[in-house]
ZAMARGU-4260 file (C-alpha; in steps of 0.2 Angstrom, whole numbers, plus 5000, padded with zeros to 4 digits):
<rodrens>
0) 5000/4999/5001 | 5007/5017/4995 | 5010/5031/5008 | 4996/5043/5009 | 5000/5060/5002
5) 5004/5074/5013 | 4992/5088/5017 | 5004/5101/5008 | 5004/5089/4994 | 4985/5085/4993
10) 4981/5104/4995 | 4994/5106/4981 | 4985/5095/4970 | 4968/5103/4974 | 4974/5120/4969
15) 4980/5115/4953 | 4964/5105/4948 | 4953/5120/4954 | 4965/5133/4945 | 4964/5122/4928
20) 4944/5122/4931 | 4946/5141/4933 | 4955/5142/4915 | 4942/5132/4906 | 4926/5136/4914
25) 4915/5150/4911 | 4896/5159/4916 | 4891/5150/4933 | 4904/5136/4934 | 4917/5148/4933
30) 4910/5158/4949 | 4909/5141/4959 | 4926/5137/4955 | 4931/5156/4960 | 4921/5152/4976
35) 4929/5136/4979 | 4947/5143/4975 | 4945/5154/4988 | 4939/5142/5000 | 4954/5131/4999
40) 4966/5148/5002 | 4954/5150/5018 | 4957/5130/5024 | 4975/5133/5020 | 4978/5145/5029
45) 4970/5138/5045 | 4981/5122/5045 | 4997/5134/5039 | 5011/5145/5052 | 5005/5163/5057
50) 5014/5170/5042 | 5008/5158/5029 | 4992/5161/5036 | 4994/5180/5034 | 4999/5178/5018
55) 4985/5167/5012 | 4973/5179/5019 | 4981/5192/5008 | 4980/5183/4993 | 4962/5179/4997
60) 4958/5198/4999 | 4969/5204/4985 | 4961/5191/4974 | 4941/5199/4978 | 4947/5215/4971
65) 4951/5207/4952 | 4937/5211/4941 | 4932/5225/4950 | 4935/5236/4935 | 4933/5233/4916
70) 4945/5246/4913 | 4961/5237/4904 | 4971/5251/4911 | 4965/5249/4929 | 4964/5231/4929
75) 4982/5228/4924 | 4986/5241/4940 | 4978/5229/4953 | 4985/5217/4947 | 5005/5223/4947
80) 4999/5231/4964 | 4992/5215/4971 | 5008/5205/4964 | 5021/5218/4972 | 5011/5218/4987
85) 5009/5200/4992 | 5027/5195/4986 | 5036/5210/4995 | 5044/5214/4976 | 5052/5232/4973
90) 5044/5232/4956 | 5036/5222/4943 | 5027/5223/4925 | 5013/5214/4916 | 5016/5208/4898
95) 5002/5204/4888 | 5004/5197/4867 | 5001/5209/4857 | 4987/5204/4843 | 4995/5211/4828
100) 5014/5206/4832 | 5011/5191/4842 | 5026/5196/4854 | 5026/5201/4873 | 5023/5219/4877
105) 5023/5227/4894 | 5008/5234/4896 | 5007/5239/4914 | 5024/5244/4926 | 5023/5248/4945
110) 5034/5248/4958 | 5032/5248/4979 | 5025/5266/4982 | 5011/5260/4966 | 5019/5272/4955
115) 5020/5269/4935 | 5037/5266/4928 | 5042/5269/4911 | 5055/5258/4899 | 5069/5263/4904
120) 5065/5261/4923 | 5058/5244/4919 | 5072/5234/4911 | 5070/5219/4914 | 5076/5199/4910
125) 5068/5195/4894 | 5079/5178/4895 | 5067/5173/4910 | 5051/5181/4903 | 5055/5170/4885
130) 5056/5154/4896 | 5043/5156/4905 | 5031/5162/4890 | 5039/5147/4880 | 5038/5132/4894
135) 5022/5139/4901 | 5031/5134/4919 | 5034/5149/4933 | 5051/5153/4936 | 5058/5158/4954
140) 5076/5163/4960 | 5083/5171/4975 | 5099/5176/4967 | 5099/5177/4948 | 5119/5182/4949
145) 5123/5166/4957 | 5109/5155/4948 | 5118/5143/4936 | 5102/5144/4924 | 5104/5164/4922
150) 5121/5169/4929 | 5130/5172/4912 | 5114/5179/4905 | 5118/5196/4899 | 5102/5208/4906
155) 5105/5200/4922 | 5121/5205/4926 | 5120/5221/4915 | 5104/5226/4929 | 5111/5217/4942
160) 5096/5207/4946 | 5096/5196/4962 | 5077/5190/4966 | 5066/5184/4952 | 5050/5179/4950
165) 5039/5176/4934 | 5022/5165/4930 | 5012/5165/4914 | 4994/5171/4912 | 4982/5157/4907
170) 4965/5160/4900 | 4956/5143/4894 | 4971/5134/4894 | 4980/5148/4883 | 4995/5158/4890
175) 4990/5177/4886 | 5004/5185/4894 | 5017/5185/4910 | 5018/5191/4927 | 5035/5197/4933
180) 5043/5204/4950 | 5060/5208/4954 | 5072/5215/4967 | 5088/5222/4963 | 5094/5224/4982
185) 5089/5209/4990 | 5094/5191/4986 | 5082/5177/4994 | 5066/5188/4993 | 5056/5173/4983
190) 5055/5155/4988 | 5045/5141/4980 | 5031/5146/4992 | 5029/5163/4984 | 5029/5156/4967
195) 5015/5144/4971 | 5006/5159/4978 | 5009/5170/4962 | 5004/5154/4952 | 4986/5153/4964
200) 4986/5176/4961 | 4990/5172/4941 | 4976/5161/4937 | 4962/5174/4945 | 4972/5190/4936
205) 4971/5183/4920 | 4953/5180/4921 | 4953/5198/4925 | 4964/5205/4913 | 4955/5196/4900
210) 4939/5201/4904 | 4947/5218/4903 | 4955/5219/4886 | 4939/5209/4880 | 4927/5224/4886
215) 4939/5236/4881 | 4942/5228/4861 | 4921/5227/4862 | 4918/5245/4869 | 4933/5252/4856
220) 4924/5243/4842 | 4905/5249/4847 | 4913/5264/4850 | 4920/5265/4832 | 4903/5259/4824
225) 4894/5273/4833 | 4905/5284/4826 | 4902/5277/4810 | 4884/5278/4811 | 4884/5295/4817
230) 4894/5300/4803 | 4882/5291/4789 | 4867/5300/4798 | 4877/5315/4793 | 4881/5308/4777
235) 4861/5305/4773 | 4856/5321/4780 | 4869/5330/4767 | 4866/5318/4751 | 4847/5322/4755
240) 4845/5340/4760 | 4842/5344/4740 | 4840/5335/4722 | 4858/5342/4714 | 4865/5327/4708
245) 4883/5335/4706 | 4880/5341/4723 | 4876/5323/4729 | 4892/5316/4717 | 4903/5327/4726
250) 4898/5324/4743 | 4899/5304/4740 | 4916/5305/4734 | 4922/5317/4748 | 4916/5306/4763
255) 4923/5291/4751 | 4943/5298/4752 | 4941/5305/4770 | 4936/5290/4778 | 4946/5277/4770
260) 4964/5289/4769 | 4964/5287/4751 | 4974/5299/4740 | 4960/5301/4727 | 4946/5295/4720
265) 4930/5293/4708 | 4914/5291/4703 | 4907/5282/4688 | 4889/5282/4683 | 4880/5271/4670
270) 4872/5279/4654 | 4856/5274/4653 | 4852/5256/4649 | 4870/5252/4640 | 4887/5245/4648
275) 4896/5262/4647 | 4900/5269/4663 | 4903/5289/4663 | 4916/5296/4673 | 4908/5311/4681
280) 4917/5314/4697 | 4936/5315/4703 | 4950/5305/4694 | 4946/5304/4676 | 4931/5312/4674
285) 4922/5315/4657 | 4929/5298/4650 | 4920/5283/4652 | 4924/5261/4649 | 4914/5248/4647
290) 4907/5238/4661 | 4904/5218/4658 | 4904/5212/4676 | 4924/5208/4679 | 4936/5218/4687
295) 4940/5236/4685 | 4959/5242/4679 | 4965/5257/4685 | 4970/5259/4667 | 4952/5260/4663
300) 4949/5275/4675 | 4964/5286/4669 | 4974/5288/4654 | 4987/5273/4652 | 5002/5287/4654
305) 4997/5293/4671 | 4991/5272/4677 | 5009/5269/4672 | 5016/5280/4685 | 5002/5273/4699
310) 5007/5256/4695 | 5011/5252/4715 | 4993/5261/4721 | 4981/5251/4730 | 4964/5252/4721
315) 4948/5251/4728 | 4931/5249/4720 | 4914/5246/4726 | 4898/5244/4717 | 4882/5255/4721
320) 4866/5244/4719 | 4850/5249/4717 | 4839/5235/4717 | 4850/5223/4712 | 4855/5233/4698
325) 4874/5241/4697 | 4870/5260/4694 | 4887/5266/4698 | 4904/5263/4704 | 4913/5271/4718
330) 4935/5269/4717 | 4947/5276/4730 | 4964/5273/4729 | 4979/5276/4739 | 5001/5280/4733
335) 5008/5270/4747 | 5002/5257/4759 | 4986/5247/4761 | 4969/5252/4765 | 4965/5248/4783
340) 4953/5231/4783 | 4938/5243/4788 | 4940/5251/4771 | 4929/5240/4760 | 4915/5240/4771
345) 4916/5255/4776 | 4914/5260/4757 | 4899/5245/4752 | 4889/5255/4769 | 4893/5273/4758
350) 4888/5265/4744 | 4870/5257/4750 | 4867/5278/4756 | 4872/5287/4741 | 4862/5274/4731
355) 4847/5281/4736 | 4851/5299/4736 | 4859/5295/4718 | 4845/5288/4710 | 4834/5301/4718
360) 4843/5315/4710 | 4843/5304/4693 | 4824/5303/4695 | 4822/5321/4696 | 4834/5324/4683
365) 4823/5315/4673 | 4806/5324/4680 | 4813/5339/4677 | 4819/5336/4658 | 4799/5329/4657
370) 4791/5345/4664 | 4802/5357/4653 | 4797/5344/4638 | 4779/5347/4643 | 4782/5366/4648
375) 4790/5369/4629 | 4777/5358/4620 | 4761/5369/4630 | 4771/5385/4624 | 4772/5379/4607
380) 4753/5374/4606 | 4747/5390/4615 | 4755/5400/4602 | 4748/5391/4589 | 4732/5393/4595
385) 4730/5410/4598 | 4729/5414/4579 | 4717/5404/4574 | 4706/5408/4590 | 4707/5424/4584
390) 4701/5424/4567 | 4686/5413/4573 | 4682/5425/4587 | 4685/5441/4574 | 4675/5433/4559
395) 4661/5426/4570 | 4660/5444/4576 | 4658/5450/4558 | 4645/5438/4554 | 4634/5442/4570
400) 4636/5462/4564 | 4628/5457/4547 | 4644/5462/4538 | 4643/5448/4525 | 4624/5449/4523
405) 4610/5448/4532 | 4608/5432/4547 | 4593/5426/4556 | 4589/5425/4575 | 4596/5407/4575
410) 4613/5411/4566 | 4614/5425/4579 | 4613/5411/4593 | 4625/5401/4582 | 4637/5413/4579
415) 4637/5418/4598 | 4639/5398/4603 | 4655/5400/4595 | 4662/5417/4603 | 4656/5408/4619
420) 4667/5394/4618 | 4681/5404/4609 | 4682/5413/4624 | 4682/5399/4636 | 4698/5393/4625
425) 4705/5408/4626 | 4706/5407/4645 | 4712/5390/4643 | 4726/5394/4632 | 4730/5410/4643
430) 4730/5399/4658 | 4741/5386/4649 | 4753/5399/4642 | 4755/5407/4661 | 4760/5388/4669
435) 4772/5387/4654 | 4780/5403/4660 | 4780/5399/4677 | 4789/5385/4676 | 4802/5388/4664
440) 4804/5404/4675 | 4798/5416/4661 | 4784/5424/4670 | 4789/5444/4671 | 4781/5447/4689
445) 4782/5464/4693 | 4780/5469/4712 | 4775/5486/4716 | 4766/5494/4731 | 4747/5494/4728
450) 4730/5498/4735 | 4724/5482/4741 | 4707/5488/4742 | 4704/5498/4726 | 4709/5482/4717
455) 4697/5470/4725 | 4681/5484/4722 | 4687/5484/4704 | 4688/5467/4702 | 4671/5464/4712
460) 4662/5477/4700 | 4670/5466/4684 | 4661/5452/4689 | 4646/5459/4693 | 4636/5453/4680
465) 4639/5436/4684 | 4636/5437/4702 | 4617/5446/4697 | 4615/5433/4685 | 4613/5420/4698
470) 4605/5433/4710 | 4621/5432/4723 | 4624/5447/4735 | 4642/5451/4739 | 4650/5461/4755
475) 4667/5467/4756 | 4671/5469/4775 | 4690/5479/4774 | 4701/5483/4791 | 4702/5501/4793
480) 4721/5499/4796 | 4724/5490/4778 | 4732/5503/4765 | 4746/5492/4754 | 4753/5477/4748
485) 4767/5473/4737 | 4759/5464/4722 | 4760/5464/4703 | 4744/5472/4698 | 4737/5461/4685
490) 4743/5444/4692 | 4733/5452/4709 | 4717/5457/4699 | 4719/5438/4689 | 4720/5429/4708
495) 4704/5437/4713 | 4697/5433/4698 | 4699/5416/4699 | 4695/5413/4717 | 4678/5425/4717
500) 4672/5417/4701 | 4675/5398/4710 | 4665/5406/4724 | 4649/5411/4711 | 4649/5394/4703
505) 4649/5384/4716 | 4637/5395/4726 | 4619/5393/4722 | 4607/5405/4717 | 4603/5418/4730
510) 4620/5412/4739 | 4629/5424/4751 | 4647/5429/4746 | 4659/5439/4758 | 4675/5445/4756
515) 4686/5450/4772 | 4703/5459/4773 | 4714/5459/4789 | 4732/5465/4792 | 4746/5460/4804
520) 4763/5467/4805 | 4769/5456/4789 | 4754/5452/4778 | 4739/5457/4773 | 4727/5443/4773
525) 4710/5442/4759 | 4696/5430/4765 | 4681/5424/4751 | 4670/5415/4761 | 4654/5408/4753
530) 4639/5396/4757 | 4639/5385/4741 | 4641/5366/4739 | 4657/5365/4750 | 4672/5351/4748
535) 4672/5335/4752 | 4690/5329/4762 | 4696/5318/4749 | 4696/5332/4736 | 4704/5344/4749
540) 4721/5335/4746 | 4721/5338/4727 | 4712/5355/4727 | 4729/5365/4720 | 4733/5350/4707
545) 4736/5355/4687 | 4718/5349/4680 | 4709/5343/4695 | 4692/5342/4694 | 4679/5334/4707
550) 4670/5320/4702 | 4655/5327/4711 | 4642/5328/4699 | 4638/5348/4703 | 4656/5352/4699
555) 4653/5343/4684 | 4640/5354/4678 | 4651/5369/4678 | 4663/5373/4666 | 4682/5374/4669
560) 4699/5365/4665 | 4704/5362/4682 | 4718/5375/4682 | 4713/5393/4691 | 4718/5386/4706
565) 4734/5381/4702 | 4740/5396/4692 | 4732/5406/4707 | 4744/5395/4721 | 4759/5399/4709
570) 4757/5417/4707 | 4754/5420/4725 | 4771/5412/4728 | 4780/5421/4715 | 4774/5437/4723
575) 4780/5432/4741 | 4764/5425/4749 | 4752/5412/4754 | 4736/5404/4749 | 4724/5391/4757
580) 4707/5387/4760 | 4695/5378/4775 | 4679/5371/4768 | 4666/5359/4774 | 4655/5348/4760
585) 4638/5357/4761 | 4642/5371/4771 | 4652/5381/4761 | 4670/5387/4759 | 4683/5401/4764
590) 4697/5403/4752 | 4710/5414/4759 | 4728/5423/4752 | 4741/5434/4759 | 4753/5445/4753
595) 4766/5458/4761 | 4761/5472/4769 | 4771/5488/4760 | 4777/5504/4769 | 4772/5515/4754
600) 4759/5519/4742 | 4757/5520/4724
</rodrens>
């Protein structure tokens, strides 16, 4: 029968088992492992000499502080202060593996006074550190000057190292770094018990350091992502503040170059439905290339001679897609050094945001082109219609006056019908001409101070036959302080005529029409109120649209083209005014418009 293991051996095995569990476990099991580890140390302290009990109690206390901070610098300092305090070392450092190089680098260096040490103050024996890192076993020496393992090492002699203690930091079985402490003044400071205690402490320290490092990396990545999202929000705001394609392209290229640290860039847009890509911004602007779905070479973008000079440049290109169709490309290049790993994903995200703005501006340009074509067509048609209509109206008037011989009463009625319809056509042509001039910017508006009440009364007087025909009453109430407004006289009369004519058309016989005028510091408002048929909620949204007419039979019985209110709205806007209405079906309507008050009179 083999000899039973000693208490110390059992304790050592138990510690090793729990330490392995700590390095491999996570979640609730890791928490229970830490509790078991602490209980083992308390048990050991109750069966050890007083000095050992004190050190174990200290180990228990300092280990409890680990993990209290997720700031990497603070966590590393906590570890170093705990290690120096526990071992009585003069100074120490934590070295961690750098992800980009795979080399050990000092991340925290402190002395017994809890002061940070710089590189000059923390010269260490890399031989000891590298051996611990390579073999995964801790090293302790009471006097490195006489220790046969290290006495002939240059660093040991150069820095007069004596007491040295170094252990690996493990997380889930992987070494992430080492903890190193030493004392150049004293020999015999560390022994095997110190090594064992530091290994126990290092197990918990490694978990705390790794948690802090992961949190710091995650926090940094999150901050970077939030920053990028904020940048993309700004890009969206700037890209969608207008519908100017050149400005959208300029901003997109600017953001692409800036955020990828590129030296230059370009944007190409597909020309219609062809495979030709036209470079519209940046390097090679004005040239084009065929895109067949393959890679885009630098020589396609810039002249061959210039491309040869940039043969070593890094070229990064991403497509701009809209509904799975490539509508453009964004390209950036660096003359020296590669792009960061984040450059391509960023460009893809930028392309997604730019795609909407580019497509919107292209559609807007198409709509503008269509509107211009429509306006030009209307202008031509209006001009061509005026001459025959004038001729028809003139000859009809001559016939009606018997200039070509006697006419019967029945013929006179026919001629009156011709003249009436020609007048309607003239009004339509006039309104179409107004729309064309407004949309093409050819509408001449001559603003001057006008006495508002005077123009209202003159317009009402001109429409009085229309009111009398339907036996409608009309009343005008003008505020005493109304004097002058800034407006174009002809366009003011046109707006008043349109609104008053509509009020008469859609108000029954013997109905009431009221005109009110109010003024404030900036605007004079004209309100035309009637007790007519009113406007349905469904029709109100489209009332100022071109050619809109309600499906209501009563409305359809009245003559009209659905242009008067649209023209009136555009004219009021050109005179820096506002226009609107309130209405309820069956209870009448109130149309209003306001114009800027003038300080001077005509």
